[in-house]
Structures are given as structure tokens and as C-alpha cells.
N, C-alpha and C positions, 0 to 999 in steps of 0.2 A: 507538423509545426504550426499550421494555420489554426487547427482546432485547439491546440494547447495554448496558443497565443490568445485566442478568444476566451478560453477559460481563465487565463491569467488576468485579462482585462476585466472580465465580469466580476471576479472575486478579489481582485487586487492581491494576488498571491505573493508576487515578488516585487519588492520596492527598492528604491535607491539605498545603497549602503548595507543591504542584507548580507549576512553570512549564513549560508544555508547548508546544514548537514543533510546529505542525501543518503538514505538507507540503501546500501548496495548489497543485496543478498547474492547477486550473481545470476538470478533468474531472469527470464525474458523481460519481465515488466521493469525491474529496477535497472537492468542494463540499457534498455531503450530509454528509460527516463533520464539517466545521467547523460547519455549522448544528446538527447533532445534539449536538456537544460544547458549543456555546454554550447550548443548551437544558439539557443536563445540568449545566452550570455554574450555571444559574439555579435548578435544582431541588435541587442537592446540599446536604447539611447541613454542608458544610465548604467552605473557600475554596481555589481554585486558579486559576492564570492561563493564558490562551491567547494564542499569537502565531502567526498564519498567515504562512507564508513561501512565496513563489513564487520558484523558481530559474529564471533565464533562461540561455540558452545563448549569448547574444551574437549572435543572428540578427536583431535588430531586431523582436522579438516585440511584437505589439499587445496590451497588457494593460489598455487603458482600460476596457473593459466589466467586467472582473474587479475592477479597483480601485474603480470606481463602485459595484459590487454590495457590496463589503466596506464601503465608506463608508456606503451606504444602511442596512445592517443592523448597523452598529456593530462590525464585525469588525476587531480589531487586525491590521493587515496591512502587511508590508513586502516589497519586491522585493530579492532577493539576486542580483546580476549575476555571471556567470562568462564565461570565454572558451572554454567547452567546444567550441563549434562550430569555432573556429579550430584548437584542438588536434586535433580529429578529422580536419580536412582534412590534417594532416601524417601521421596514422597510418592513415587509412582506405585500404583496398585495393578495387579493383573486385570486385564479386560477393561481398563479405563482409558478414556481419551484425554490426552494431556496437551492438545494443540493450544488451548487457551492459556495454559501455564507457560509454554514456551513463547507464545506470542507476547504475553505480558512481560516476561523476563527480557525478551529482545527489545521491546519498546522502552523498557526502563534503561537498558544498556545504551540505546541510542540517545535517550534524554541525558544520561550521564556524560556520554561522549560530547554531546552538543555543549553542555555547560563547561566541560573541561577545555574545549577548543574555542570557546567564545562565540558559538553560533547562536543566533537569535531565532532561527527557524529550523524545522525538521521537515524534509520532504519524503513522503511515503508513496509507494508505487501502486496504490489502489486505482482501479479503473471502473468503468460504468457497469461492467458485469458484476464486479464485487459489490457495488452499491445496490444493484437490483437484487442480488442474492441475499445480501444482508437485510434488505427491506422485507422480503418475503419470509426469511428465517425468523426475524423479530416478530412479524405479524403472526405466523403460524405456530411457532414454538414458545414465544414469550408474551403474546397478546399485547404487542407494543408497536406503534407506528414509528419506526426509526430507520434511517438509512446511514449514509456516510457523508459527512460534511466536507465540502471542498477546503474548508479552513476553520480551525478552531484553536482556542488557547488552552493549553494544558494547565493543570493545577500548579505546576512549577513556573509558570509564566512564559514558557516556550510556545511559539506559534507553530502549529502543525499544518502543513499544506499538502494537498493531493493534486499535483499538476496534471495527472492523467485521468482524472475522475470523469471526464466526458468522452473518453476514448474507449473503444471496444477492445476486449482481450485479444480477439483475432487480429486486430491491427498491430498490436504490440508483438504478437507471436510472429507475424509476417515480417515485421521490421527486423527482429532478431535473427530470423532464419535467412532472409535475403541478404543480410550483411554479415553472415557467418560469425555471429557473436558467440563466444565460448560460454554458453549458458550452463548454469548448474541447476540440476533438477531435483527430484524427490530424494535422491541418494544423500543429499545434505540434511534432510529432515531428521532430527534426533528421535522422533517418534518411531521411525523405521527400525530403530535398534532395540525397541522395547516390545514386549508381548502386550500390546495395547489394542483396544478397539479403534479402528480407523474411523475418522469422523464421517458421518453419513448425511447430516443435515445439509451441508453445503453442496455435496454431490447430488442430493435429491433435488435441490433448488436448480442446479445446472440442468438436470434432465428436464425438469418441469418447464423452465424458461425456454429451453431449446424446442420443446414441443409447442409451446405457446407462440414462439417466433415463427415456426413453420406455418401456423394458422394465421398469425397476424404479423406479416413481415416488418411493419413499422413499429413493433412493440417497443424496442429500445429507444427509438426517437420519441415516442410518446412518454415513456418513463422518464427520460432525461428532461423533457418539458414539464411533466407532472411534478417532479421533485422541486421545481421552482415556482409552482403555482398551487399553493396549499390553502384551502379554505378550512382553516382549523376550527372555525365556529360551527361547522356542519357535522362534527363528530359528537360522541356521547360524553363530552367533558364539560360539566356545568360551569367550570371556572372560565371557559372560553366562550360561553354564550354572550351574545351582544344585546340581549333584552332581559 
């Protein structure tokens, strides 16, 4: 809670009067996030609203445990149904990775739900490990220096926030485990039902970063700091030169 509060203060993620749609997949990250945001809501000296939204893909997902958990803890929660799975069946090709397709469709569904329910912000459960992996993936595979912003404005005007972006994945996993949260795992991933190539780039980055962290234990502390100290005029982009 202290670290999330520091992130919120540093980037002004949550403000008076916000109505925040919280993407609740039911995984360890999003479940930890909604509980942390509920606690932040209780502690904050100003008022804001939360609405947890779970997007379905039209696969007949069993969300009864998740719905019961939200009801038990007083978490405002709705299900936003889509036909993404049926759409993917028309587009998917053998031995293809469609994670980006499902991610884009899920993000679009969250934006649509936010607009329908009068939310001005969308909270996503990305953490520092996600940011580090994305940075190295973009650099190695796309030749692009890019990570994950704590806060940005989408093209439709919604503000997207990442309250957990300075927390480690293992912290979120421990929180979910120690509190017996009814987490949903890879069984809910629609890609698992297709004959597709599983994504290897992010898995490779996880392995690489784990090896680097063994050699440099403060790696993620340094990365977290480096993401906020950027000397962009020191790279090979002539538009950024100062002379």
C-alpha cells in the first residue's frame, strides 16, 4: 500500500471525483489491484469511485467464484460480454500467435465499458516486471526504446493508469496466495483453445531478466529509477540533439 501510494502521488493517478474502471481478469495482478484500490479508497482524503469489469470472450467462462468473491468483499463488479472468441476463429491461422489480437480486443472492450458506465479512467494491472520485459522486448525485437507509462491518455479521451507499475510481480503473487484469492490462471486464455504458437518473446525476457537479477540483485531498483531519468539527447535521434 505504501509503494502504491507513492506511485499515485508521483504520477497523480487518482484524483478527486474520478470514476475508475478496474480491469479485473481474475488473475493475481488484477485481484490484488482491486483490493489495494478499495483500501486506498477507504484511506484517501478525497472521494473516487471504482467499478471492476471482467471481459469475457464468449467461451462460456466460469466466473462464479470471481463473482462470489466480489460480492463477499463489496467490490462493485460487472461482466462485459464479447464475441472475441468467435471473431478469432475466423481470423486465426495455424501456428500463429494471437495474444496481441486478444489483448487489443480486451482493451477495446474495457474502453467501451468505461464509456458506457461513465468512467473517466481505466486501471490496468501491469507491474514493474511487465514494464522491464516490454522495454527489452521493444529494444531487441522492434529496435525501439519504449516501456509502459504509469499514465497516458487514450485516443478516445480516457485516461489509462497503472497503479501497480512500481511493484514486483512476485509481491502481487504473494499477496494473492497469502490471502487465498480465487485466482484465474492460463485456463482462461482463449489462445489455449487454438492450435497456435505460444508467445516466446516475453517468456525469453523473463528468463533473461531472472538471470540478470541473479548477477545484479538491485537490477529492478535500477530499472525503476532509470525509467524516470532519461537523457534522450544522448541517443541517435538528431531531432533530440541540443546543439
